[in-house]
C-alpha positions, 0 to 999 in steps of 0.5 A, spaced: 188 073 771 181 073 774 179 078 769 181 073 764 177 068 767 171 072 768 171 074 761 171 066 759 166 064 764 161 069 761 162 067 754 155 065 752 152 071 755 157 076 752 155 074 745 148 077 747 148 085 746 148 088 753 142 092 751 139 086 750 141 083 757 138 090 760 131 087 758 131 082 764 125 081 768 125 075 772 124 073 780 130 069 783 128 066 790 135 066 792 135 074 792 129 075 796 131 080 801 136 083 797 143 081 796 147 078 802 153 082 801 158 077 806 156 071 802 157 075 796 164 077 798 165 070 800 163 067 794 168 072 790 174 069 794 172 062 793 172 064 785 179 067 786 182 061 790 179 057 784 183 061 779 189 061 783 189 053 785 190 052 777 195 053 772 193 060 768 193 056 762 188 051 764 181 055 764 177 049 763 179 047 770 178 053 773 171 054 770 170 047 773 172 048 780 167 054 780 162 051 777 163 045 783 162 051 788 156 054 785 153 047 786 155 045 793 156 052 797 150 055 800 154 062 799 155 062 792 147 060 790 145 068 789 152 069 785 150 063 781 143 066 780 145 073 778 151 071 774 146 067 770 142 073 768 147 079 767 152 075 764 158 079 768 157 080 776 157 087 779 163 089 783 162 089 790 162 096 791 157 097 785 151 094 789 147 099 793 141 098 798 136 103 800 131 101 805 128 094 802 130 096 794 137 094 791 140 097 785 147 096 782 151 097 775 154 091 771 160 093 767 161 090 760 168 091 758 167 088 751 163 095 749 165 099 755 158 100 758 154 100 764 147 097 765 143 098 771 139 094 775 134 094 780 132 088 785 126 088 789 125 085 796 122 079 793 127 077 789 124 081 782 130 083 778 129 088 773 134 091 768 132 099 767 127 100 762 129 100 754 125 101 748 122 094 748 118 095 755 110 095 753 109 100 758 112 106 753 108 104 747 102 109 749 106 114 753 105 121 750 112 123 751 115 117 748 110 117 742 113 124 741 120 122 741 119 116 736 116 121 731 122 126 732 127 120 731 123 114 728 129 109 729 130 112 736 131 108 742 131 108 750 137 105 753 138 102 760 145 106 760 144 113 765 148 119 765 147 125 770 152 131 772 153 127 778 156 120 779 151 115 775 146 114 780 139 114 781 137 121 779 132 121 785 129 116 791 123 119 794 121 115 800 113 116 802 110 116 809 107 110 807 113 106 806 113 106 799 118 109 794 119 112 787 126 111 784 128 116 778 133 114 773 135 119 768 136 114 762 139 116 755 135 116 749 139 115 742 138 116 735 139 109 734 139 103 738 147 102 739 152 103 744 156 108 740 150 112 737 149 119 738 145 121 744 139 125 742 135 126 749 134 123 756 128 120 759 126 121 767 123 114 768 120 113 775 120 106 778 115 104 784 116 100 790 110 099 795 112 099 803 114 092 803 119 093 797 115 090 792 116 092 785 109 096 782 111 098 775 114 104 772 112 111 768 116 115 763 115 122 767 119 127 763 124 127 757 130 132 756 131 135 749 138 134 747 139 142 748 138 141 755 143 135 756 150 139 758 149 135 764 150 128 761 156 124 761 161 126 755 163 118 754 156 116 752 
């Protein structure tokens, strides 16, 4: 029933492709310092109570109950802000904090895909880079890829031989960090389109955990992608 509710409460955003949602770049003050996991869990329990308290067919009352708690309960402020951006909330075990940076994945059941997000220490929420990112336009590696695949696209989905996690996290002596995700390159910009390569994208954070920018550092050709997860 909770899953059914979550689909209903997120209907306005789920009409938008998850690929579009991946282009998120927003500063959320309620998420400064990272996601407070105890509060996140507490709000999750409040939402479950709203679902249990009302008739299973009365979705309007369930949604009204949750919206009321969103407006009055401090523990739900970060949850409300996050849901407004991503449409579907990440599971508690999908949220990971390393140093001053948080990363998480969100599963979109309508398309069966996971999009990945980074949150810096100031509350700056970023979807992993996609073809819409202006920093890619002049990158020689990306230009070469687009010549080979004029309708090709970089997506926020990732895939490696291990779990779908950052490919590497490199912490520097000055406290700054570099996060590398191996993201999928597809023949066209759609969920079911053929994977034709993968790009290693580095995301940079300073010693205070503040996002500094990104860089495409390597493109893997399709012949090297035996390690990419098969369900893509």
